[in-house]
N, C-alpha and C positions, 0 to 999 in steps of 0.2 A: 874931765868933769861927767860929763856922758856915758864914757866909756866907764869907770867906775859905777856911774851909777846902773848900768845893764847887770855888772859883776856880784853887785851887790843882791841885785835882784834875784839872780840865780842861783849864787848860793843860798839866800832865806827858803828858795823853792826847796831845795835840795835837803836842805836839811829840816824843811818837815815834811817830808818822807818817811824818814825813820817814827818820826812818834804815830802820825797814819796806821804804819804797821804794828806798832807795838799795841795797836790801842784794845781794850780787854773785848773779848766778845760778849754782847749783851746779851740775855734773858731772853730766850723766844727765837732765836737764830736756827733756821732750818740747818739741820745736819745731811749728809748728803746721802744721796737716793741710795746708794747702796748697805746701806747702815741703818735705814729706816725702812726697805724692805724684810732687813734678818729680825729687828724688831719687830714687826707685828708679822711675822711668818703664821703664827697657829690663826690667829683673825685671818691673813687670805688665804687658809687651806679651808677654813671652816666650808660644808656643814663637815670634812676628813676628819675622819680619828685616826692614831695608830694602830694598821695592824699587822700583827706576828709574818714577817716573811716567813717562816716555816708552814706557812697555811695559805699561799698565796695561790698553789696548784689549788685551791677550791676555788679563786676568782678568775682564772682561766683556764676555764673549762676545757678539755682534751674535745677529740672527735668522739662518735658514737665507741660502749662497750663491743670490744672484737674480740671472736676468738682465733689463735692462734695455729695450727695445727702443724706437727713435725713429723718428719720422719718417712721412710719410704713404704709405699702403695704397691697392690699390686695392679697391674693394665688389664685387663681380661678384653673380653670381643667384646662389640659394642660399646666400646668408650668412646666418646668425645674423637670425630671423624678431624679435627682443625677446622672445619668454617665457625669463625666467630659468629654465627646465626646458631650454628647449633648449643643443642642442652644436653649436659649430662643425662643420663638417666637414670629414674629414680627406682626403680622397679626394683631396686635389689637390695632396699631396705630389710627386706625379712631375711638376708643370711650379713646383716653389716656385725651384728656379734662374731659372726665368725672371720669375717675379714679383718676385722679388729684384734681379735686376739692370736691370729697367723702371723701377721708384722706389726712390726717396732713402734708405732706410730701415739703420738701425744695429742693432746688438748691444753688450751692455760687459755686462760683472759686474758686480755690487755686494757687497760685504760691511757698511756700514754704513747698517745702516737701524732703523728703531722704528715699532712702533705709536704713535699721539697718543691716538686717540679710537675708541671701541666702534662706535660708529653716531650720525648724524641730524649729519653723515653719517660715516662712518667716514675718517680721516684716518691715513695715514703718511708719515714721516718721511723723507727719503733726503737721503745726501750723494754729491752730481754737483757739482765744482768745472771751473774749466777749463783744468783739466789734461787732462778727459776729452773727447771729440770729440761727445759724445753730448748736454754740456752748452749748445752752440752749439744745438744740434737742439731743445733742450728749452726753452731760451729763444725761439727763433722758432715752433716750432708750440704750447708751452705743453698737450702732452700725450704720455703713455708705456704703457707695457705692462710690468709686472713680470710675469714667467715665474719658479715653482718648478721647478724640473729635481732629478731626482731622483739618486741617487748615482751612477745608471750615467750617467750627463754628467758629472762631476767632471773627469774632464780635460779632458771638453771644454770645462767654463765656465774653465779654467784657461786653455786655450788663448785660448780667447775674449778673454780678460782680458788676457792678454800681446801680442796684436798692436793697432792702431789703426786705425782709418778714417780717421786724417790721415795716415797715413804714404804715401808714394810708392810706388805701384803696387798697395795695396791694396784687394782686392776685394772684393765684399760680402760682408760677416761668414758672412749666410744661404747664400749659395752655399757660401762657402768651406770652412764647418760643413757643409753637406749639411743644412743645417733649413727644414722646412718656413713661408711666412710666409702663414700665415693670415689671413685679413681680420676685424677686431674690428669689434663692433657701435658703438659710443661714439664710437670715439676713429679719426684716422688710420694710427699704427700700428700694424702688425701685429700678433696673437699670434704665438707660439714654439710651433709644432706638429711634433710626433713622441713617439713610444711613450713616453718618459721623461720630461715634463714633466706634472708634479704638477695645478700649475694657472698661468693666465694672471689679471694683474688688471688690467683698463683704469682709468687717474687721470689726470686733468686737474691742473693747476696751481691750487691752494687759496692759497696764500700764497709770495710771496719774497719776503718780508722781509729776510731772513737767509742769503739766497745771494749779495749781494757780498761779506758780510762773511765768513761761514762755509764755503758752498754747499751752503747747507742747505734744504731743498725741500718743500715741507707739499703734500702730494698727499692730494685725495681721490678716492674709487677709485667710479667711477659704475657697474661692473661687473664683474662674478669668473666664470672659467670652470674646472670641476674635471672632474679625470678621475677618476670614481667608482672605478674600476680602482685608482689610486695614492695613493688618501686616508693621513694617515699613520696608522700603527699597523693600515689596508686592505692592506698592498702596497709603499704608497709609503715612501721612505725621504730626505729631509731631511738634506746635510751641511752646518756648520758650519765657515767659517776661524777659525782657534785665534790668526788674527796671526801667524805663525811659518814658513807654508809646508805644514802641518798640517791636518787636521779631524779633527772627530770629527761620528759617523755615527747619526745616531737607529736605536736600535735597537727590538727586539721586545716590548718589557718596558718596562710603560706603568707609574709610580708614580702609583695614585688615591685620591685623596685630597680627592674630592668632598665625603665626609662633614663633615671638618675645617672646609671652605671655607663655613662658617654666612654669610657676611655677603657672599658673591659668589654666591648660588645665581640670581639673575636671568641669569648669563653660563655656565651651566651647562645644556647641553642636557635 
């Protein structure tokens, strides 16, 4: 008798399980968190609204506008001696037009670039495609100079970018815009001289594996020159293209957060 009762009780419990699982879901039952997240997505994204992917370059601002010099340049007597503290002489600016006209050198404006590596060696990535006359010159010589202009040269930089050496009747850009072509030390391309040029960086091509597909050159810095009077924060002001024809300019106020960057002390002077 006792055994039968235990079996009957066991059967009753087993029969009640399907009834519980078939019970209809009541209103107000919580939905899985993943479904709830998708349903409330637009609210969670507030205050953001969709932005055209084709215009993302306007949001992720590149570094300062640069001038890219290419082509062979002369190395007359009086060129830099090789000491990193030496400074290229600008006394030859009066003959800049003659120098530029006599040698096949070119100049372009560039806004798409980025640092890849701090040192050993320093590497810079630059976007220069076949639509630029500089592209063929860089292919042939595998070297260039990146010049950093100050904001006083903004209009000149835009004008340089709005003309091409490939155009019929185009004169040398150094000559056309009255810029001095100074001899570099490690490359054949000339430095860009002038009182409003912040710096010149001599580069050679380190890696061109992504050139055909993306027009992306990896450049290795082999020498750099700076105008002490125009260093950022000390007189020189770089300008940055915002992608739509407008530019932001470096201001005098600097947000100093070096004390908070405890992980990157090795990159602070």
